[in-house]
C-alpha positions as CSV (number, residue, x, y, z in Angstrom):
1,X,-0.6,-37.1,-36.6
2,X,-3.3,-34.1,-38.2
3,X,-4.6,-34.6,-41.6
4,X,-5.6,-31.0,-42.8
5,X,-8.8,-30.7,-45.2
6,X,-8.7,-27.6,-47.2
7,X,-11.3,-26.0,-49.4
8,X,-10.7,-23.5,-51.9
9,X,-13.4,-21.8,-53.4
10,X,-13.6,-21.0,-57.2
11,X,-12.7,-17.2,-57.9
12,X,-16.1,-16.1,-58.5
13,X,-17.8,-18.2,-55.9
14,X,-16.6,-17.7,-52.3
15,X,-19.9,-18.1,-50.8
16,X,-19.5,-21.6,-51.4
17,X,-16.5,-22.0,-48.9
18,X,-18.4,-20.3,-46.3
19,X,-21.3,-23.0,-46.9
20,X,-19.3,-25.7,-46.8
21,X,-17.1,-24.5,-43.3
22,X,-20.8,-23.6,-41.8
23,X,-21.9,-27.4,-42.6
24,X,-18.6,-29.1,-41.3
25,X,-18.8,-26.9,-38.2
26,X,-22.4,-27.9,-37.7
27,X,-21.9,-31.9,-38.2
28,X,-18.7,-32.0,-35.9
29,X,-19.8,-29.4,-32.8
30,X,-20.3,-31.3,-29.8
31,X,-20.5,-29.9,-26.0
32,X,-17.4,-30.8,-24.0
33,X,-19.1,-29.7,-20.8
34,X,-16.6,-31.5,-18.4
35,X,-18.7,-32.6,-15.2
36,X,-18.0,-29.8,-12.7
37,X,-15.2,-30.4,-10.1
38,X,-16.6,-28.6,-7.0
39,X,-14.1,-28.2,-4.3
40,X,-13.3,-30.7,-2.0
41,X,-15.8,-31.4,1.7
42,X,-13.4,-30.4,3.9
43,X,-14.3,-30.5,7.6
44,X,-15.0,-26.9,9.1
45,X,-16.4,-26.2,12.4
46,X,-19.5,-24.4,13.3
47,X,-17.7,-22.3,16.2
48,X,-14.1,-21.8,17.5
49,X,-13.2,-23.9,20.2
50,X,-10.4,-21.7,22.0
51,X,-10.9,-21.7,25.7
52,X,-12.0,-18.5,26.0
53,X,-12.2,-16.0,22.9
54,X,-12.3,-12.0,23.5
55,X,-15.7,-11.9,21.5
56,X,-19.0,-11.0,23.1
57,X,-22.2,-11.8,22.9
58,X,-24.2,-10.2,20.2
59,X,-20.8,-8.3,19.3
60,X,-20.1,-7.5,15.7
61,X,-17.1,-8.6,13.5
62,X,-14.5,-6.0,13.8
63,X,-12.8,-4.9,10.7
64,X,-9.5,-6.2,10.0
65,X,-8.3,-4.1,7.2
66,X,-6.5,-2.1,9.1
67,X,-6.1,-4.0,12.3
68,X,-2.9,-2.5,13.1
69,X,-4.7,0.9,13.8
70,X,-6.3,-0.7,16.7
71,X,-3.2,-0.5,18.5
72,X,-3.2,3.0,18.8
73,X,0.4,3.3,18.4
74,X,1.5,5.9,15.1
75,X,4.9,4.6,14.9
76,X,3.5,1.1,14.5
77,X,1.0,2.3,11.8
78,X,3.8,4.6,10.2
79,X,5.7,1.5,10.1
80,X,2.8,-0.9,8.3
81,X,2.2,1.6,5.8
82,X,5.4,2.2,4.7
83,X,6.4,-1.6,4.5
84,X,3.4,-2.1,2.3
85,X,4.2,0.7,-0.3
86,X,8.1,-0.5,-0.2
87,X,9.2,-3.8,0.5
88,X,10.4,-5.6,-1.9
89,X,8.4,-8.8,-1.6
90,X,5.1,-6.4,-2.2
91,X,6.8,-4.9,-5.0
92,X,7.4,-8.7,-6.4
93,X,3.8,-10.1,-5.7
94,X,2.9,-6.9,-7.8
95,X,5.1,-7.3,-10.3
96,X,3.7,-11.1,-10.6
97,X,0.4,-10.0,-10.7
98,X,1.1,-7.7,-13.6
99,X,2.7,-10.6,-15.3
100,X,-0.4,-13.0,-14.8
101,X,-3.1,-10.1,-16.3
102,X,-0.5,-10.0,-19.1
103,X,-0.8,-13.5,-19.8
104,X,-4.6,-13.2,-19.9
105,X,-4.8,-10.2,-22.1
106,X,-2.5,-12.5,-24.5
107,X,-4.8,-15.5,-24.1
108,X,-8.1,-13.2,-24.6
109,X,-6.2,-11.5,-28.0
110,X,-6.6,-14.7,-29.4
111,X,-9.9,-15.9,-29.3
112,X,-10.8,-13.0,-32.1
113,X,-9.4,-12.4,-35.6
114,X,-6.6,-11.1,-36.6
115,X,-5.5,-9.1,-39.2
116,X,-2.1,-7.7,-40.6
117,X,-1.6,-5.4,-43.6
118,X,1.7,-5.8,-46.0
119,X,2.5,-4.0,-48.9
120,X,5.5,-4.0,-51.3
121,X,7.7,-2.3,-54.0
122,X,9.7,-4.0,-56.4
123,X,11.7,-3.1,-59.5
124,X,13.2,-5.7,-61.9
125,X,15.3,-5.5,-65.5
126,X,16.2,-8.7,-67.5
127,X,18.8,-8.9,-70.3
128,X,18.3,-5.8,-72.7
129,X,14.9,-5.1,-71.5
130,X,13.3,-2.1,-69.2
131,X,13.3,-2.2,-66.5
132,X,9.5,-2.5,-64.8
133,X,8.0,-1.9,-61.8
134,X,5.4,-3.6,-59.6
135,X,3.6,-2.9,-56.6
136,X,1.1,-4.6,-54.0
137,X,-0.8,-4.0,-51.1
138,X,-3.4,-6.1,-48.8
139,X,-4.9,-7.2,-45.9
140,X,-4.9,-11.0,-44.2
141,X,-7.4,-11.9,-41.8
142,X,-7.5,-15.5,-39.9
143,X,-9.9,-16.9,-37.5
144,X,-10.1,-20.3,-35.4
145,X,-13.5,-20.6,-34.3
146,X,-13.5,-21.7,-30.4
147,X,-16.1,-24.7,-31.4
148,X,-15.0,-27.2,-28.4
149,X,-14.7,-24.4,-26.0
150,X,-10.8,-24.7,-25.6
151,X,-9.6,-21.7,-26.2
152,X,-12.2,-20.5,-23.6
153,X,-11.1,-22.5,-21.3
154,X,-7.2,-21.3,-21.9
155,X,-8.3,-17.7,-21.3
156,X,-10.6,-19.1,-18.1
157,X,-7.4,-20.7,-16.5
158,X,-5.3,-17.4,-17.3
159,X,-8.2,-15.8,-15.2
160,X,-8.0,-17.9,-12.8
161,X,-4.3,-16.9,-12.4
162,X,-5.0,-13.3,-12.0
163,X,-6.9,-14.0,-9.7
164,X,-4.8,-16.3,-7.8
165,X,-1.8,-13.8,-8.0
166,X,-4.3,-10.9,-6.8
167,X,-4.5,-12.9,-3.6
168,X,-1.1,-13.8,-3.0
169,X,-0.5,-10.4,-3.0
170,X,-2.9,-9.6,-0.2
171,X,-1.9,-13.1,1.3
172,X,2.1,-11.5,1.0
173,X,0.6,-8.0,2.3
174,X,-1.4,-9.7,5.5
175,X,2.1,-11.6,6.2
176,X,4.1,-8.5,5.9
177,X,1.8,-6.2,7.9
178,X,1.9,-9.0,10.7
179,X,5.8,-9.6,10.5
180,X,6.3,-5.3,10.7
181,X,3.8,-5.5,14.1
182,X,5.7,-8.3,15.9
183,X,8.9,-6.8,15.3
184,X,7.9,-3.5,16.3
185,X,6.4,-5.1,19.6
186,X,9.4,-7.3,20.0
187,X,11.7,-3.7,19.9
188,X,9.2,-2.3,22.0
189,X,9.4,-4.9,24.7
190,X,13.2,-5.4,24.5
191,X,13.7,-1.9,25.7
192,X,11.2,-2.3,28.3
193,X,13.1,-5.0,29.4
194,X,16.5,-3.1,28.9
195,X,15.1,-0.6,31.3
196,X,14.4,-3.1,34.0
197,X,17.9,-4.3,33.7
198,X,19.2,-0.9,34.2
199,X,16.7,-0.1,37.0
200,X,17.4,-3.7,39.1
201,X,21.7,-2.8,38.2
202,X,21.4,0.3,40.1
203,X,19.6,-0.8,43.0
204,X,22.0,-3.8,43.1
205,X,24.7,-1.1,42.8
206,X,23.7,0.5,45.9
207,X,23.5,-2.4,48.0
208,X,26.8,-3.4,46.9
209,X,28.2,-0.2,47.7
210,X,26.2,-0.7,51.3
211,X,27.7,-3.8,51.9
212,X,31.3,-2.9,51.2
213,X,30.5,0.0,53.8
214,X,29.2,-2.6,56.4
215,X,32.1,-5.2,55.4
216,X,34.9,-2.2,55.9
217,X,33.1,-1.6,59.8
218,X,33.1,-5.5,60.4
219,X,29.4,-5.6,60.1
220,X,29.9,-7.9,57.3
221,X,31.6,-11.0,55.5
222,X,33.6,-11.0,52.6
223,X,31.5,-13.6,51.1
224,X,28.7,-10.9,51.3
225,X,30.5,-8.7,49.2
226,X,31.5,-11.3,46.8
227,X,27.8,-12.1,46.4
228,X,26.9,-8.5,45.8
229,X,29.6,-8.2,43.3
230,X,28.4,-11.1,41.3
231,X,24.7,-10.4,41.6
232,X,25.6,-7.1,39.9
233,X,28.1,-8.3,37.5
234,X,25.1,-11.1,36.4
235,X,22.7,-8.4,35.6
236,X,25.2,-6.1,34.1
237,X,26.2,-9.0,31.4
238,X,22.3,-9.1,30.4
239,X,22.4,-5.4,28.9
240,X,24.8,-5.9,26.1
241,X,22.9,-8.7,25.0
242,X,19.4,-6.6,25.1
243,X,21.4,-4.3,23.4
244,X,21.9,-6.6,20.4
245,X,19.1,-7.7,20.0
246,X,17.4,-4.5,20.1
247,X,20.0,-3.6,17.1
248,X,19.1,-6.5,15.2
249,X,15.3,-5.9,15.7
250,X,15.9,-2.3,14.4
251,X,17.8,-3.5,11.5
252,X,14.9,-6.2,10.7
253,X,12.6,-3.2,10.4
254,X,14.6,-1.4,8.5
255,X,14.8,-3.9,5.5
256,X,11.2,-4.9,5.9
257,X,10.4,-1.2,5.3
258,X,12.6,-1.6,2.1
259,X,15.9,0.5,3.9
260,X,19.2,-0.5,4.5
261,X,20.0,-1.4,7.8
262,X,20.7,1.2,10.4
263,X,18.1,3.3,8.7
264,X,15.9,3.5,11.5
265,X,18.4,3.7,14.1
266,X,18.0,7.5,15.3
267,X,14.3,7.0,14.8
268,X,13.3,4.4,17.2
269,X,16.3,4.1,19.2
270,X,14.1,6.2,21.8
271,X,12.3,3.9,24.0
272,X,8.4,3.4,24.0
273,X,6.1,1.3,25.8
274,X,4.8,-1.8,24.1
275,X,1.5,-1.7,21.8
276,X,-1.2,-2.9,23.3
277,X,-4.6,-3.7,21.3
278,X,-8.2,-3.6,22.9
279,X,-9.5,-7.1,24.2
280,X,-13.1,-6.4,22.3
281,X,-12.1,-8.1,18.9
282,X,-15.2,-10.4,17.9
283,X,-14.2,-13.4,16.2
284,X,-16.1,-14.3,13.0
285,X,-17.5,-18.0,12.0
286,X,-14.8,-20.2,10.8
287,X,-16.4,-20.5,7.6
288,X,-16.2,-16.6,7.4
289,X,-12.6,-16.8,8.2
290,X,-11.7,-19.1,5.1
291,X,-13.5,-16.6,3.4
292,X,-11.3,-13.8,4.8
293,X,-8.2,-15.7,4.3
294,X,-6.1,-14.8,0.8
295,X,-4.1,-18.1,1.3
296,X,-7.5,-20.2,1.1
297,X,-8.5,-18.3,-1.5
298,X,-5.6,-18.5,-3.8
299,X,-6.1,-22.3,-3.0
300,X,-9.6,-22.2,-4.2
301,X,-8.3,-20.0,-7.8
302,X,-5.9,-23.0,-8.2
303,X,-8.3,-25.3,-8.4
304,X,-10.5,-23.4,-10.8
305,X,-7.6,-22.8,-13.3
306,X,-6.7,-26.4,-13.3
307,X,-10.2,-27.5,-13.6
308,X,-9.9,-24.9,-16.8
309,X,-7.0,-26.5,-18.0
310,X,-8.7,-30.2,-17.9
311,X,-11.3,-28.8,-20.0
312,X,-8.7,-27.6,-22.1
313,X,-6.7,-30.8,-22.6
314,X,-9.8,-32.1,-23.6
315,X,-10.8,-29.9,-26.2
316,X,-7.3,-30.6,-27.8
317,X,-8.4,-33.8,-28.5
318,X,-11.8,-32.9,-31.1
319,X,-11.2,-31.0,-34.7
320,X,-10.1,-27.5,-35.0
321,X,-11.0,-25.5,-37.7
322,X,-9.4,-22.2,-39.1
323,X,-10.8,-19.6,-41.7
324,X,-8.6,-17.5,-43.3
325,X,-8.6,-14.6,-46.4
326,X,-6.8,-12.4,-48.0
327,X,-7.4,-9.3,-50.4
328,X,-4.8,-7.6,-52.2
329,X,-3.9,-4.9,-54.9
330,X,-1.1,-5.4,-57.3
331,X,-0.2,-2.7,-59.9
332,X,2.9,-1.5,-62.1
333,X,2.7,1.6,-60.9
334,X,1.2,3.4,-57.8
335,X,-1.3,5.3,-59.3
336,X,-2.8,2.1,-60.6
337,X,-3.5,0.7,-57.1
338,X,-6.0,2.5,-56.7
339,X,-8.6,1.9,-59.8
340,X,-10.0,-1.2,-58.5
341,X,-8.4,-2.8,-61.6
342,X,-6.1,-5.5,-60.4
343,X,-8.2,-6.7,-56.9
344,X,-7.0,-10.5,-56.1
345,X,-8.6,-12.1,-52.9
346,X,-8.9,-15.8,-51.9
347,X,-10.6,-17.2,-49.0
348,X,-9.7,-20.9,-47.4
349,X,-11.4,-22.9,-44.7
350,X,-9.7,-25.6,-42.9
351,X,-10.4,-28.3,-40.4
352,X,-7.5,-30.7,-38.8
353,X,-8.6,-33.7,-37.5
354,X,-6.2,-35.4,-34.8
355,X,-6.3,-39.3,-35.8
356,X,-2.7,-40.9,-35.2
357,X,-0.9,-39.4,-31.9
358,X,-0.1,-42.2,-29.9
359,X,-2.2,-41.6,-27.2
360,X,-0.7,-37.9,-26.0
361,X,-3.7,-36.0,-26.2
362,X,-5.4,-38.5,-23.7
363,X,-1.9,-38.5,-21.8
364,X,-2.2,-34.9,-21.9
365,X,-5.7,-34.9,-20.2
366,X,-4.7,-37.7,-17.4
367,X,-2.2,-35.4,-16.7
368,X,-4.2,-32.1,-16.0
369,X,-6.2,-34.3,-14.0
370,X,-3.9,-35.2,-12.1
371,X,-2.4,-31.5,-11.8
372,X,-6.6,-30.6,-10.5
373,X,-6.4,-33.4,-7.7
374,X,-3.2,-31.7,-6.5
375,X,-4.9,-28.2,-6.5
376,X,-7.5,-29.6,-4.7
377,X,-5.3,-31.2,-1.9
378,X,-4.0,-28.1,-1.7
379,X,-6.9,-26.4,-0.8
380,X,-7.9,-28.9,1.4
381,X,-4.6,-28.3,3.3
382,X,-4.8,-24.6,3.2
383,X,-8.2,-24.7,4.4
384,X,-7.3,-26.7,7.7
385,X,-4.2,-24.8,8.1
386,X,-6.1,-21.9,8.4
387,X,-8.5,-23.3,10.8
388,X,-5.2,-24.5,13.1
389,X,-3.9,-20.9,13.2
390,X,-6.9,-19.7,14.3
391,X,-7.1,-22.3,17.0
392,X,-3.4,-22.1,18.4
393,X,-3.7,-18.4,18.1
394,X,-6.7,-18.0,20.5
395,X,-4.9,-20.8,22.9
396,X,-1.8,-19.0,23.2
397,X,-3.6,-15.6,23.8
398,X,-5.1,-17.3,26.6
399,X,-2.6,-18.8,28.7
400,X,-0.8,-15.9,27.7
401,X,-3.3,-13.6,30.0
402,X,-3.8,-15.9,32.4
403,X,0.4,-16.0,32.9
404,X,0.6,-12.2,32.6
405,X,-2.2,-11.9,35.6
406,X,-0.3,-14.0,37.5
407,X,3.4,-12.4,36.7
408,X,1.8,-8.9,37.8
409,X,1.1,-10.3,40.8
410,X,4.4,-12.0,41.4
411,X,5.9,-8.8,40.5
412,X,4.3,-6.2,42.7
413,X,5.2,-8.7,45.7
414,X,8.8,-9.6,44.9
415,X,9.4,-5.3,44.7
416,X,7.6,-5.1,48.0
417,X,9.4,-8.0,49.3
418,X,12.9,-6.8,48.0
419,X,12.3,-3.2,49.5
420,X,11.6,-4.7,53.1
421,X,14.7,-7.1,52.6
422,X,17.0,-4.0,51.8
423,X,15.4,-2.4,54.9
424,X,16.5,-4.9,57.0
425,X,19.7,-5.5,55.8
426,X,20.7,-2.0,56.3
427,X,19.4,-2.4,59.4
428,X,21.0,-5.2,59.9
429,X,18.3,-7.6,61.0
430,X,18.6,-10.5,58.3
431,X,21.5,-11.8,56.3
432,X,22.5,-10.6,53.0
433,X,21.4,-13.9,51.4
434,X,18.1,-13.0,51.6
435,X,18.9,-9.6,50.2
436,X,20.3,-11.1,46.8
437,X,17.5,-13.7,46.5
438,X,14.9,-11.3,46.6
439,X,16.5,-8.9,44.2
440,X,17.2,-12.0,41.9
441,X,13.5,-13.0,42.3
442,X,12.6,-9.4,41.6
443,X,14.4,-9.0,38.2
444,X,13.2,-12.2,37.3
445,X,9.7,-11.5,37.6
446,X,9.5,-8.0,36.1
447,X,11.3,-9.5,33.1
448,X,8.9,-12.0,32.8
449,X,5.8,-9.5,33.1
450,X,8.0,-7.4,30.1
451,X,8.7,-10.5,28.3
452,X,4.7,-11.9,28.7
453,X,3.3,-8.4,27.7
454,X,5.1,-8.3,24.5
455,X,4.0,-12.2,23.8
456,X,0.3,-11.0,24.6
457,X,0.8,-8.0,22.1
458,X,2.3,-10.7,19.4
459,X,-0.2,-13.0,19.8
460,X,-3.2,-10.5,18.9
461,X,-1.3,-9.5,16.1
462,X,-1.0,-13.5,15.3
463,X,-4.6,-13.5,15.5
464,X,-5.4,-10.6,12.8
465,X,-3.1,-12.1,10.5
466,X,-4.8,-15.8,11.2
467,X,-8.3,-14.2,10.6
468,X,-7.4,-13.1,7.3
469,X,-6.9,-9.0,8.9
470,X,-4.5,-6.9,6.5
471,X,-6.4,-6.6,3.3
472,X,-9.3,-5.8,1.5
473,X,-11.7,-8.8,2.1
474,X,-15.0,-9.6,0.5
475,X,-17.3,-7.0,0.4
476,X,-14.9,-4.8,2.3
477,X,-15.6,-0.9,0.0
478,X,-13.4,1.0,2.5
479,X,-11.6,3.2,0.3
480,X,-9.3,4.1,2.7
481,X,-7.9,0.5,2.8
482,X,-7.1,0.9,-1.1
483,X,-3.3,0.2,-0.7
484,X,-4.1,-3.5,0.6
485,X,-6.5,-4.0,-1.9
486,X,-5.5,-6.4,-4.7
487,X,-6.0,-4.5,-7.8
488,X,-8.1,-6.8,-9.7
489,X,-11.2,-6.5,-7.5
490,X,-11.9,-9.8,-5.6
491,X,-15.5,-10.1,-5.7
492,X,-16.0,-13.8,-5.9
493,X,-14.8,-17.0,-5.5
494,X,-15.5,-20.2,-5.7
495,X,-15.7,-20.7,-2.0
496,X,-18.3,-17.0,-1.2
497,X,-20.0,-18.4,-4.7
498,X,-21.1,-22.0,-3.7
């Protein structure tokens, strides 16, 4: 229950209301400065503990805003650019940002006085009297002084929500760019594996034909022929599966770029090498990486918004004040409205004091404090997840590099062994089982090399993503990255300002 105290001035003493209101404001005004809720302490390592990082001593941190250009693949660059412009998730995040801005503007508009105008015309007749006219026009104004900072706190919360929406948009862009790149790399890897399978099938088909000729000449058994048939059919069976995966990757890329499935079939059906990024990526320190990560910055702004809402809820426990007034003209004719003879004015000052609400106001404060604690824990989770993502990406990258080096050596040896085995089999120096073993080994190692090359490139993409690449982070003034920069211009945050 909020009893309202109203001060109405006498007609010729409007200054009395202002004096009374000022005295009430001065006596009631008190500071509601709440203790600052800093971001929770979260353990952050001084350096990455990855087994071996690609950073070179003294090297500067690589610009991550448009990392996909480092792959030097025009198709990949074009696909990422198209996705950032047309993907439905990006458009949805952009709409959410516009909504947050509009809500912020509504809150900001409520900070100042409001003025409205009205006018009316009336014609009335009673009994046998002549009809009479009356005209009125006027202005009404009202203002609620933000004595205890509740409205300012609400505006701060809305502003933090805008910044959180902007970084959420950036996070969508980061994830989308990485997904497009990984899918493109997967597509090229599948196309490479399909070419390998077809080459091996051709070699096995030639071996099968030779085996049949030798069988007809009595130089090979029917067992050799059947084993050759089985080997070639097993390899042929891999081709439809690879073609299916290629089509699915093409469909995924089409949807990611805002197009219907199948739209990229003609454009990307021709095989191309797997995009490879240079290995000279310099890693920033963990703290710098956290400043670059949009998901971490979103969590920061959520903490700021929750803290502002605690202040807003606390301010609601104190008195509120309102000042309103009106100025009007009233006359029997339109012409008489402008002579100033019928001026009516009023001024009203009021104060509303919460006395008994059953504890609802204090409960609302506790509710917002609990929401603040959730936001703080969400920030801790975002930081720890970011650190884990980078460490996992570094470990995977290093492991696949070592694995690729071994597989390439094995593939070269397997190719030599397969060639020697076929030559010796054709000369009758070895049995067919040796030929089959070498062909299976060759196909397996070549397929593994292609898969690992694609995995290595995908690891680089994931590392760029975990480092926060794909949007214009703090301090980036490169206009070429404007498409990836949240339109609100993130120039500060709880993390970067502390």
